[in-house]
Structure formats: structure tokens, C-alpha cells
Backbone as numpy.savetxt, mean C-alpha at the origin, in Angstrom:
# Nx Ny Nz CAx CAy CAz Cx Cy Cz
23.45 -13.69 1.26 22.12 -12.86 2.13 21.33 -12.10 0.92
20.38 -12.76 0.36 19.85 -12.28 -0.70 19.25 -10.68 -0.72
19.14 -9.45 -1.65 19.54 -8.39 -1.77 18.02 -8.31 -1.48
17.69 -7.34 -0.28 16.84 -7.23 0.55 15.51 -6.26 -0.65
15.64 -5.65 -1.78 14.97 -4.95 -2.69 14.82 -6.29 -3.14
15.08 -7.41 -3.79 15.14 -8.07 -4.97 14.02 -8.94 -3.64
14.48 -9.26 -2.58 13.24 -10.51 -1.91 12.05 -9.68 -1.84
11.93 -7.98 -1.87 10.67 -7.63 -1.78 10.06 -7.33 -2.65
10.76 -7.78 -3.82 10.22 -7.72 -5.38 9.83 -8.89 -5.59
10.63 -10.15 -5.46 9.68 -11.32 -5.38 8.53 -11.47 -4.61
8.41 -11.68 -3.52 7.05 -10.92 -2.37 5.92 -10.43 -3.04
6.33 -9.63 -3.47 5.23 -8.17 -4.33 4.62 -9.21 -5.63
5.71 -9.56 -6.48 5.17 -10.75 -7.42 4.87 -12.04 -6.87
5.02 -12.60 -6.04 4.32 -13.74 -5.53 2.78 -13.45 -4.84
2.69 -12.67 -4.05 1.44 -12.06 -3.92 0.25 -11.58 -4.99
1.24 -11.15 -5.94 0.20 -10.63 -7.13 0.26 -12.12 -7.80
1.16 -12.85 -8.61 0.78 -14.73 -8.77 -0.44 -15.46 -8.09
-0.44 -15.36 -6.87 -1.39 -15.79 -5.41 -2.92 -15.48 -6.32
-2.60 -14.69 -6.38 -4.22 -13.56 -6.55 -4.61 -13.68 -8.30
-3.85 -14.22 -8.62 -3.95 -14.53 -10.01 -3.93 -12.74 -11.04
-3.05 -12.29 -10.73 -3.05 -10.68 -11.12 -1.49 -10.63 -12.08
-0.65 -11.60 -12.34 0.79 -11.24 -13.04 0.39 -11.24 -14.72
1.05 -9.94 -14.94 0.74 -9.79 -16.47 1.96 -11.03 -16.85
1.93 -10.94 -18.23 3.22 -11.68 -18.79 4.39 -11.19 -18.96
4.78 -10.43 -18.77 5.89 -10.01 -18.43 6.12 -10.16 -16.51
5.32 -9.55 -15.89 5.68 -10.23 -14.39 5.65 -11.66 -14.34
5.12 -12.48 -15.33 4.87 -13.89 -14.78 6.56 -14.52 -15.37
6.97 -13.77 -16.27 8.70 -14.15 -16.59 9.55 -13.84 -15.93
8.89 -12.48 -15.37 9.98 -11.93 -13.97 9.76 -13.08 -13.07
8.75 -13.58 -12.75 8.62 -14.22 -11.31 9.60 -15.66 -11.42
8.86 -16.40 -12.60 9.86 -16.80 -13.28 11.22 -17.49 -12.84
11.86 -16.19 -13.59 13.15 -16.16 -13.38 13.76 -15.90 -12.11
13.07 -15.30 -10.87 13.39 -15.26 -9.86 13.43 -16.67 -9.14
12.67 -17.56 -9.52 12.37 -18.91 -9.08 13.38 -20.10 -8.96
13.59 -19.58 -10.84 14.90 -20.73 -11.57 16.13 -20.10 -11.36
16.48 -18.69 -10.96 17.96 -18.34 -11.56 18.43 -17.99 -9.70
17.52 -17.44 -9.20 17.60 -16.82 -7.97 17.05 -17.89 -6.38
16.65 -18.65 -7.04 16.02 -19.96 -5.71 15.33 -19.24 -5.06
14.40 -18.28 -5.44 12.92 -17.92 -4.69 12.23 -18.78 -4.08
10.97 -19.11 -3.68 10.39 -20.09 -3.40 8.93 -19.57 -3.18
7.98 -20.37 -3.61 6.65 -19.19 -3.91 5.90 -19.79 -2.01
5.23 -18.82 -1.85 4.94 -18.98 -0.64 3.18 -20.08 -0.61
3.87 -20.76 0.10 2.34 -22.32 -0.06 1.55 -21.80 0.64
1.59 -21.30 2.04 0.80 -20.65 2.89 -0.27 -19.41 2.29
0.37 -18.60 1.38 -0.06 -17.38 1.13 -1.30 -18.66 -0.66
-0.82 -19.28 -0.91 -1.85 -19.88 -1.65 -2.82 -20.42 -0.99
-2.53 -21.30 0.14 -3.59 -21.74 0.96 -4.68 -20.51 1.35
-4.23 -19.31 1.86 -5.00 -18.21 2.58 -5.72 -18.22 1.27
-5.45 -17.65 -0.02 -6.05 -16.82 -1.18 -6.76 -18.03 -1.51
-6.80 -19.39 -1.25 -7.60 -20.51 -1.77 -8.83 -20.59 -0.61
-8.50 -20.10 0.58 -9.40 -20.08 1.51 -10.60 -19.11 1.07
-10.61 -18.00 0.82 -10.95 -16.82 0.50 -11.77 -17.12 -0.53
-11.32 -17.44 -1.39 -12.09 -17.75 -3.10 -12.79 -18.79 -2.51
-12.73 -19.54 -1.75 -14.18 -20.24 -1.25 -15.13 -20.04 -0.47
-14.48 -18.93 0.10 -15.29 -18.25 0.84 -16.46 -17.51 -0.04
-16.12 -16.88 -0.86 -16.66 -16.36 -1.90 -17.41 -17.06 -3.03
-16.99 -18.32 -3.01 -17.68 -19.29 -4.03 -19.58 -19.86 -3.47
-19.67 -19.65 -4.72 -21.73 -20.05 -4.53 -22.05 -21.24 -4.19
-20.76 -22.47 -4.40 -21.00 -23.68 -3.86 -20.65 -23.34 -2.44
-19.52 -22.97 -2.22 -19.55 -22.62 -0.52 -19.50 -21.52 -0.22
-20.71 -21.16 0.47 -21.11 -19.75 0.83 -20.00 -19.72 2.35
-19.68 -20.58 2.55 -18.48 -20.59 4.12 -17.54 -21.54 4.00
-16.66 -20.87 4.93 -15.31 -21.83 4.49 -15.54 -23.22 4.91
-15.37 -24.61 4.71 -15.12 -25.43 5.45 -14.63 -25.51 6.72
-15.29 -26.15 7.84 -14.70 -26.42 9.07 -13.52 -26.51 9.27
-12.67 -27.16 8.46 -11.24 -27.32 9.28 -10.39 -26.11 9.08
-11.01 -25.46 7.44 -10.58 -24.24 7.49 -10.79 -22.93 8.78
-12.01 -23.12 8.75 -12.64 -21.77 9.80 -11.60 -22.50 11.35
-11.51 -23.73 11.65 -10.93 -24.24 12.97 -9.54 -23.71 12.76
-8.70 -23.87 11.98 -7.25 -23.49 11.79 -7.19 -21.83 12.01
-7.86 -21.05 11.46 -7.78 -19.74 11.16 -8.08 -19.28 12.34
-9.42 -19.16 13.12 -9.61 -19.10 14.45 -8.61 -19.29 15.53
-7.92 -20.76 15.14 -6.58 -20.94 16.56 -5.52 -20.32 15.93
-5.40 -20.46 14.93 -3.92 -19.44 14.53 -3.86 -18.32 13.89
-4.72 -17.11 14.47 -5.35 -16.02 13.72 -4.11 -15.20 13.57
-2.86 -15.11 14.44 -1.72 -14.45 14.25 -1.13 -14.60 12.89
-0.91 -16.04 12.48 -0.33 -16.18 11.17 -1.83 -15.56 10.05
-2.66 -16.06 10.66 -3.61 -15.18 9.11 -3.70 -13.81 9.14
-3.17 -13.37 10.20 -2.93 -11.60 10.23 -1.74 -11.69 9.37
-0.69 -12.37 9.64 0.38 -11.86 8.89 0.45 -12.50 7.63
-0.18 -13.35 7.76 -0.14 -13.55 5.92 -1.46 -12.14 5.14
-2.10 -12.17 5.85 -3.57 -11.09 5.28 -2.30 -9.76 5.17
-1.61 -9.44 6.01 -0.50 -8.06 5.79 0.29 -8.45 4.71
1.20 -9.73 4.22 1.65 -9.84 3.38 0.89 -9.32 2.04
-0.40 -10.29 2.02 -1.09 -10.41 0.81 -1.64 -9.08 0.22
-1.91 -7.61 1.24 -2.38 -6.12 1.09 -1.60 -5.79 1.08
-0.85 -5.43 2.25 0.19 -4.47 2.24 1.13 -4.30 0.96
1.96 -5.62 0.95 3.04 -5.89 -0.03 2.28 -5.40 -1.62
1.49 -5.90 -2.20 0.80 -5.57 -2.98 -0.14 -4.03 -3.59
-0.17 -3.70 -1.85 -0.75 -2.47 -2.07 -0.20 -1.05 -3.33
0.90 -1.38 -2.70 1.96 0.19 -2.70 2.15 0.02 -4.71
2.17 -1.10 -4.81 2.37 -1.45 -6.28 1.35 -1.18 -7.20
0.48 -2.25 -7.00 -0.64 -2.49 -7.21 -2.15 -1.84 -6.73
-2.66 -1.10 -6.57 -3.68 -0.34 -6.02 -4.86 -1.32 -6.48
-5.15 -1.66 -7.25 -6.41 -2.85 -7.61 -6.75 -3.95 -7.00
-4.94 -4.42 -7.13 -4.68 -5.85 -6.32 -5.04 -5.55 -4.38
-4.62 -4.37 -4.39 -4.54 -4.17 -3.13 -6.44 -4.37 -2.30
-7.37 -3.72 -3.46 -8.71 -3.26 -3.45 -9.13 -4.91 -3.24
-8.42 -5.81 -4.01 -9.39 -6.87 -4.28 -8.87 -7.93 -2.82
-7.81 -7.81 -2.19 -7.33 -8.59 -1.40 -8.21 -7.90 -0.15
-8.03 -6.75 -0.07 -8.98 -5.88 1.38 -10.33 -6.50 1.82
-10.49 -6.36 0.06 -12.23 -6.58 0.08 -12.37 -8.13 0.63
-11.78 -8.92 0.38 -11.77 -10.35 0.45 -11.46 -10.36 2.13
-10.78 -9.92 3.00 -10.29 -9.68 4.59 -11.63 -9.51 4.96
-11.90 -8.31 4.43 -13.30 -7.82 5.27 -14.19 -8.83 5.58
-14.85 -9.94 4.07 -15.24 -11.01 4.11 -15.00 -11.79 5.08
-13.60 -11.95 5.07 -12.79 -13.31 5.74 -13.10 -13.04 7.17
-12.66 -11.62 7.20 -13.03 -12.12 8.93 -14.05 -11.57 9.99
-15.30 -11.12 9.01 -16.38 -11.24 9.23 -17.21 -12.87 9.02
-16.63 -13.92 8.14 -17.23 -15.06 8.38 -16.55 -15.76 9.26
-15.58 -15.28 9.80 -14.89 -16.25 10.71 -15.16 -15.41 12.27
-16.44 -14.82 12.44 -16.66 -14.51 13.79 -15.68 -13.46 14.51
-15.60 -12.46 13.80 -14.63 -11.44 14.63 -15.72 -9.80 14.62
-16.74 -9.95 15.39 -17.41 -8.60 15.66 -16.62 -7.92 16.10
-17.19 -7.03 15.48 -16.35 -5.15 16.26 -15.14 -4.75 15.58
-14.43 -5.88 14.34 -13.15 -5.56 14.19 -13.84 -5.40 12.69
-13.34 -4.24 11.99 -13.97 -3.90 10.65 -12.95 -2.97 9.83
-12.45 -3.61 8.66 -11.22 -3.43 7.89 -11.89 -2.27 6.78
-11.38 -1.00 7.13 -11.82 -0.15 6.13 -10.92 0.40 4.84
-11.40 0.52 3.69 -10.71 0.84 2.92 -10.00 1.99 2.89
-8.53 2.82 2.46 -8.46 3.96 2.25 -9.77 4.89 2.26
-10.31 4.78 0.85 -10.95 5.70 0.94 -11.90 6.13 2.32
-12.48 4.82 2.61 -13.73 5.01 3.97 -12.53 5.78 5.03
-10.93 4.90 5.41 -10.79 5.64 6.31 -10.53 6.90 6.46
-10.01 7.74 5.17 -9.72 8.98 4.89 -11.22 9.88 5.27
-12.31 9.51 4.92 -13.41 9.92 5.18 -14.02 9.98 6.48
-13.51 9.14 7.05 -13.52 9.00 8.67 -12.26 10.19 9.29
-11.44 9.69 9.12 -10.69 11.09 9.38 -10.80 12.47 9.15
-11.14 12.91 8.14 -11.58 14.03 7.81 -12.60 14.88 8.71
-13.11 14.15 9.65 -14.19 14.48 10.82 -13.53 14.80 12.17
-12.09 14.36 12.28 -11.29 14.55 13.31 -11.06 16.60 13.48
-11.00 16.73 14.45 -11.05 18.02 14.48 -9.28 19.28 14.93
-8.39 17.73 14.52 -6.99 18.64 14.17 -6.44 18.42 12.63
-7.56 18.14 12.05 -6.74 17.49 10.38 -6.10 18.29 9.86
-4.82 18.31 9.30 -4.02 19.16 8.62 -4.66 18.72 7.30
-5.30 19.74 6.12 -5.72 19.24 4.80 -5.06 20.41 3.59
-4.60 19.83 2.79 -4.06 20.59 1.93 -4.09 19.64 0.10
-4.13 20.98 -0.54 -4.17 20.37 -2.13 -2.87 20.48 -2.73
-2.50 19.51 -3.34 -1.26 19.13 -3.84 -1.71 19.74 -5.27
0.21 20.39 -5.35 -0.27 21.23 -6.66 1.00 21.01 -7.55
1.04 20.46 -8.79 1.91 19.28 -9.42 2.83 20.35 -10.27
4.00 19.92 -10.15 5.46 20.65 -10.67 5.04 20.85 -12.22
5.88 21.64 -12.86 5.37 22.24 -14.17 5.80 20.50 -15.16
6.83 19.15 -14.94 6.77 18.36 -15.44 5.83 17.84 -14.89
4.74 17.67 -14.21 3.66 16.76 -13.51 2.67 17.88 -13.53
2.31 18.68 -14.18 0.84 19.88 -14.43 -0.09 19.24 -14.27
-0.48 17.80 -14.61 -1.68 17.37 -14.24 -2.17 16.76 -12.86
-1.34 16.72 -12.00 -1.58 16.08 -10.88 -2.59 16.84 -10.00
-3.26 15.96 -9.71 -4.73 16.87 -8.72 -4.91 15.45 -7.18
-5.37 16.93 -6.44 -5.83 15.82 -5.15 -5.62 16.72 -3.64
-5.21 15.70 -3.20 -5.47 17.10 -2.06 -4.41 15.73 -0.63
-4.33 15.89 0.86 -3.55 15.37 1.79 -4.07 15.74 3.02
-4.28 14.61 3.48 -5.20 14.88 5.09 -4.38 14.22 6.25
-3.94 15.33 7.20 -2.86 14.12 8.22 -3.47 14.66 9.69
-3.61 13.88 10.43 -3.89 14.15 12.03 -2.55 14.05 12.92
-2.10 15.04 13.43 -1.15 14.81 14.24 -1.03 13.78 15.72
-2.68 14.16 16.14 -3.04 13.05 17.17 -3.14 11.54 16.80
-3.70 11.30 15.79 -3.55 9.80 15.42 -2.20 9.45 14.83
-1.56 10.41 14.15 -0.16 9.99 13.62 -0.84 9.12 12.14
-1.58 9.71 11.63 -2.39 9.05 10.44 -2.73 9.88 9.19
-2.92 9.47 8.08 -2.83 10.33 7.15 -3.12 9.86 5.93
-3.98 10.25 4.24 -3.97 9.77 3.63 -3.83 10.94 2.12
-3.06 10.24 1.46 -3.09 11.36 -0.31 -4.31 10.70 -1.10
-5.14 11.95 -1.91 -5.56 11.19 -2.79 -5.02 12.13 -3.81
-5.07 11.08 -4.82 -4.02 11.66 -6.00 -4.88 11.34 -7.57
-4.99 11.99 -8.35 -4.94 11.78 -9.64 -3.96 12.19 -10.51
-3.22 11.61 -11.99 -3.12 12.81 -13.03 -1.45 12.30 -12.69
-1.20 11.62 -12.05 0.35 11.33 -11.81 0.81 10.01 -12.40
1.64 10.13 -13.33 1.98 9.01 -14.18 2.03 7.70 -13.90
1.49 6.96 -14.60 1.95 5.56 -14.54 3.24 5.37 -14.68
4.06 4.71 -13.26 5.51 3.97 -13.53 5.83 3.00 -13.25
7.01 2.81 -13.65 7.51 0.79 -14.30 8.11 0.82 -12.87
8.07 -0.07 -11.88 8.22 0.05 -10.60 9.69 -0.71 -10.42
10.09 -1.35 -11.64 11.60 -1.57 -11.63 12.93 -0.52 -12.04
11.58 0.68 -12.40 12.58 1.83 -13.06 12.34 2.93 -12.26
11.60 3.46 -11.52 11.65 4.80 -10.61 10.32 4.09 -10.07
10.48 4.98 -8.76 8.84 4.83 -8.07 8.72 6.16 -7.30
7.39 6.53 -6.69 7.51 7.95 -6.19 7.46 7.33 -4.73
7.78 8.62 -3.83 8.54 8.59 -2.39 7.42 10.02 -1.80
7.20 9.49 -0.57 6.32 10.94 -0.14 6.97 11.46 1.35
7.47 12.51 0.78 8.39 13.23 2.25 7.32 14.41 2.96
7.71 14.29 4.38 6.92 15.04 5.63 7.62 15.94 5.86
7.35 17.48 5.39 8.17 18.18 5.96 7.99 18.88 7.10
8.47 18.47 8.44 8.20 18.93 9.52 9.47 19.81 10.67
9.61 21.02 10.31 10.95 21.66 10.63 10.92 21.90 11.85
9.75 21.19 13.16 9.72 21.37 14.35 10.47 19.92 14.66
11.07 19.39 14.07 11.28 17.96 14.49 13.21 17.75 14.13
13.04 18.28 12.55 14.30 17.98 11.62 14.39 18.96 10.50
15.47 19.27 10.41 15.73 20.01 8.63 15.65 18.85 7.51
15.30 17.50 7.95 15.37 16.88 6.95 14.20 15.71 6.83
13.51 16.06 5.70 12.23 15.82 5.69 12.04 14.31 6.03
10.58 13.92 7.01 10.16 12.13 6.96 9.68 11.61 5.82
10.37 10.35 5.32 9.88 10.10 4.68 8.49 8.84 5.15
7.72 9.04 4.13 5.99 9.02 4.20 5.95 7.75 3.14
7.19 7.08 2.65 6.49 5.73 2.14 6.80 5.89 0.59
6.80 4.89 0.41 7.11 4.66 -1.15 6.41 3.85 -1.66
5.51 4.56 -3.22 4.35 4.13 -3.44 4.12 4.13 -5.36
3.45 3.05 -6.15 3.21 3.35 -7.01 1.87 3.51 -8.09
1.76 4.59 -9.37 0.52 4.75 -9.66 -0.01 3.53 -10.52
-0.62 2.69 -10.48 -1.21 1.87 -11.46 -1.70 1.87 -12.71
-2.56 3.24 -12.33 -4.05 3.40 -13.52 -4.03 5.45 -13.46
-5.16 5.63 -14.18 -5.18 6.95 -13.92 -6.41 6.96 -13.47
-6.76 6.53 -12.84 -8.09 6.60 -11.86 -7.45 7.05 -10.27
-8.49 8.07 -9.99 -8.63 8.55 -8.79 -8.05 7.63 -7.64
-6.90 7.44 -6.65 -6.72 7.04 -5.63 -6.39 7.48 -4.15
-6.62 6.77 -3.40 -6.86 7.28 -2.25 -5.76 6.23 -1.54
-4.22 7.22 -1.11 -3.11 5.65 -0.15 -2.53 6.32 1.33
-2.95 5.01 1.90 -2.25 5.69 2.86 -0.81 6.35 3.33
-0.85 6.76 3.93 0.72 7.41 4.68 1.48 6.88 5.33
2.50 6.26 5.46 3.25 5.33 5.95 4.57 6.55 6.56
4.45 7.19 7.66 5.44 7.92 8.32 5.81 6.89 9.09
7.89 7.49 8.62 9.06 6.37 9.37 8.50 6.67 10.85
8.63 8.06 10.72 9.09 8.68 12.64 7.75 9.32 12.90
7.68 9.98 13.64 6.35 10.72 14.10 6.61 12.17 13.50
5.73 12.90 13.29 5.48 13.92 12.59 4.68 14.23 13.90
4.99 15.74 13.91 3.84 17.20 15.15 3.49 18.24 14.50
4.54 19.19 13.48 3.94 19.92 13.25 4.32 20.08 11.24
3.52 18.99 10.52 4.14 19.56 9.49 3.99 20.67 8.38
4.86 20.95 7.39 4.52 22.13 7.30 4.04 21.82 5.82
4.76 21.06 4.98 4.78 20.49 3.54 4.89 19.08 3.74
3.99 18.25 2.33 3.83 17.30 2.34 4.63 17.12 0.28
5.56 15.89 0.05 6.24 16.44 -0.98 6.32 15.05 -2.05
5.87 14.88 -3.03 5.81 13.66 -3.69 7.67 13.69 -4.33
8.50 13.35 -4.71 9.25 13.10 -5.55 9.43 11.63 -6.37
10.23 11.81 -7.24 10.54 10.52 -7.98 11.92 10.08 -7.51
11.79 8.69 -7.34 12.98 8.24 -6.88 13.65 6.61 -7.49
14.88 6.18 -7.36 15.17 4.87 -7.75 14.25 3.82 -6.96
13.85 2.71 -7.54 13.31 1.53 -7.03 13.59 1.47 -5.89
12.55 1.21 -4.50 12.49 0.79 -3.55 12.54 2.36 -2.25
12.80 3.38 -3.32 13.03 4.29 -2.50 14.42 4.98 -2.33
14.56 6.46 -1.56 16.12 6.53 -0.74 15.73 6.65 0.69
16.73 7.10 1.53 16.86 7.52 3.12 16.86 8.92 2.62
17.37 9.53 2.21 17.41 11.20 2.25 17.58 11.56 0.46
16.24 12.31 0.45 16.02 12.35 -1.39 17.12 14.00 -1.14
17.42 13.98 -2.59 18.19 14.82 -3.42 16.95 16.13 -4.20
15.95 15.41 -3.78 14.76 16.27 -4.70 14.70 16.40 -6.01
15.64 15.97 -6.78 16.21 16.20 -8.23 15.02 16.47 -8.80
13.28 15.65 -8.80 12.46 15.43 -9.59 11.57 15.72 -8.72
10.76 16.32 -8.50 9.80 16.34 -7.50 8.42 16.97 -8.36
7.29 15.80 -8.11 6.30 15.53 -8.95 5.01 16.76 -8.06
4.76 16.67 -6.90 3.78 17.38 -6.25 4.35 17.91 -5.06
3.69 19.16 -4.35 3.77 19.40 -3.61 2.47 19.98 -2.47
2.52 19.94 -1.16 1.06 20.41 -0.92 1.76 21.16 0.81
1.27 22.28 0.75 2.16 23.28 1.76 1.12 24.01 2.44
1.40 23.84 3.77 0.69 24.62 4.68 0.38 26.29 4.23
-0.77 26.60 4.43 -1.36 27.99 4.03 -0.24 29.25 5.10
0.12 30.19 4.56 0.00 30.90 5.68 -0.98 32.15 5.97
């Protein structure tokens, strides 16, 4: 059985390839995984991207009828492919995530799905901060990450939250990744994994929190630097930023 991290890495690269967003070094890495490890490009993902590009084309303002009918009949497969293109790519490459998310908004609109609206993390965060039970604190960078700015918002009721970050150094995913931890003393002494993510630019980013377990009384949110793929329990040997509940 292939290593799961290697499979995740190939899925990541293949999603970027389908959207035309591979750098030269990533193209070489993707080619090596295909030729030496036997991974296969996802033809259905190519088909999905082609359909979305057709929807945006000036010569084809609407998808052709065959594409429309297929997507309407097999909406579950469409959603699964959309998740692969958007979510797998998002953590590693935010710009790629935005591109796919934007395409999916147009796609759902064109395919006749009234009432279903996909929000970017930034817009979803704006909606969340209007809730009454919001936990919201500013991130403080540690000595080695003094340029970090941003905040975290979290809703216990919705089990939903977002980080707004700027100043974290751009990382190389094959060498290290950032990981969020949610400290909740009411449930356990071990922090809850809030998701692994990458920083691809110096621009301000809004990232969704992906809590692996339910959180009821968060006391702090901590960003650490970990090995590729993250860890189950962090030694917190390299802490980048902390947002702590005010006393």
C-alpha cells in the first residue's frame, strides 16, 4: 500500500496540474511520481476543470447540454471532485483554492442550484463574527516569528472558526508545515488538532479551522511548525504564534 502522505502529495500536485498551476519543480515532482511510483492522473478531475473553463468561456457562456445533464444527474460525484480540487489544494496553495472556489460558485449557479451559495473563507468569517458566542483573540508571534499578525474567531455553537494571518514565513511543504492546535482544558490536557496548512505568499490570508474533535471551551489557539503532514501530538518545539483568551 502506498504511503498515505505520498498519496496526499500526489493528489495535491495533480489538482494543481489540472488547474495549470504547477511550477517547474512541481511538474518534475509530479512526473517522477507518475513514472516511478505509478500514480495515475485523475481524468475525472481534468473533465471537471474543463467543464468549469467552458462555463467561463466567452464563446460558451453556458456549459453544453451534455455536461449540464451529467452534472445534474451525478451531483454527488461532482461534489466529491469539487472537494478534491478545492480543499486538497487550499491548504497548500491559497491562490489555487480561491480559483477553484470561484469556479464552483459559478458552476453551482449555472447548474441551477438556487439557495446553495459557496462562500470564500473571508466572507464566511465576516458572517461568523456576527454570531453572539464568538471567541475572538489576536495572534501574537513568538520571538522567531515576530512579524506575525492576525486573529482567530471561533464559535462553539457552530463548531466553526477562521484564522486571519499575515507575516508567517512562506514554507516548503515537503520540508515543514504549519499546524494549528486548540487548547481546551475542559475536554483534555492534549490540544485538539485544528488542521495542517501552508503559507504560499505574504498577503493576508483567511483560513478555515478544521478541528478534528469537538471544542467547547477553548482557552488558546497555537500555531506550531511541524513535519510534512503534521503530527498527532505536538511537542511544540517550534511555536510560531499564540492567541490566548484574556483573563
